[in-house]
N, C-alpha and C positions, 0 to 999 in steps of 0.2 A: 413380637412386639406387643405390646400391652397399649390399647387404645380403649380411652373413656370418650364414649358420644355423648354429646351434650343437644336435648331436644327443645325444640320453641313448639308447643300447640303438638305433641307428639310427631313433630317432623324432624330428622336429624338435621342440624345448623352447625355444628362445631366436631372436630376431633381432637381430642388432648391426648398427643404422645410423648412418651419418656424424652427427655433433652438428646440424649445419646442416640435414639430414633430418628430425633428430626434432623439432627446433622448428618446422620447416614443418609436420609433421602435427599438433603440440600447436597451432599457432596456427589450424590450418584446423578440427579439433576445436570448439575454443574459439569460433570463427566460427558454426559450425555451433549450438553450445550457445546464443549470442546469437540467432540467427535462430529456433530453437524458443521460445525466450522471448518474443522479439516477437510471434511467429506466436500463441501462448498468451493476450499481452496482447491483442493486436487481435481475437481469438475472445473474448475476456470482456467488452472494450468493446462490442463488435458485438449481443452476445446481452444488454446492457443489465446485466451483473453488475457492472459498476464505471463509473467516470466519471472524465472529465478535469478536474483542479482547478486552475484558475487560479493561476498563480504569485505573484500579490498575495494570494489567499486563504493560501497555503501560507507566504508571508511572513510575513504575520501570524499563524500559528500557530506558526511557528519565532521570531517575537518573543515569543512568552509572551502572547499577546493572549487573553483569554477564550475559550476554544475553542466554549461555548454562543453566546457574543455572534457570533462571527465565523461559524460556519454559520449561525444563525440570519438574520443579515443578507444571508447569500450567495443563502438560499432565499429570500429578499424577505419574510419575516415579521416582525410588529411581534411585542414582548413578551407584548402581550395574546393576538393569533392563536396564537401556539407555545403560550403558558399553556392554553389554554380546549383545544386540540387535546390536548393531554397529560394534562389534568385537571388542572392546577396552577393556582394564583394567580400574578396576573402580577407581584405583589410577590416571590415565591418567585424568579420568573424573574430578576427583577433582583438580588436578593438573588446569587444564584448568578452571575450575569456580573459583579457589583461584589466578589465574594469576601467579602462580607458573611456568605456561607452557603456550606458544602459542599455540600448537597444530599444525600439519600437515593439510593440504587441504585436502588429502583425509580422515584425521579423522573427518573436519569439514563438509564434503561431508555426511560420514555415521550418522553421530549424525543429521545433519541436516533431511537426510531422515529420522530417526527413529520419530524425532518431528516433521515432517511433514512441515518444513518450508525450506527458502532457507537459502544457504550459508550466503548470503547478511543479513539475519536477525539474525545471529549469531556472525558478525563482524561487 
């Protein structure tokens, strides 16, 4: 790498490098960022602070299938079990899942808590 140093009052202020070298440096810096992001994600998973979600679940969510229903089924819960754990009625859960009812914020908080997701994951 041939570098030209530009000084200001005798103090190095700029370094001019060939564009190919600059691009290689940028690529290496981006690779380091990717490695750091991967390491952080791996540590988060290992600490139990996050989970991997199967692609078929993601596909359902992206297809706008009701998120409460998707997460409930993924967690292996019946509507009645979810309702009981969240302090709601089974009919209320059914109405949310079918879109007949929007649901209150406090209900979504309770459901999210039982399903171990955030409210944002459900709405």
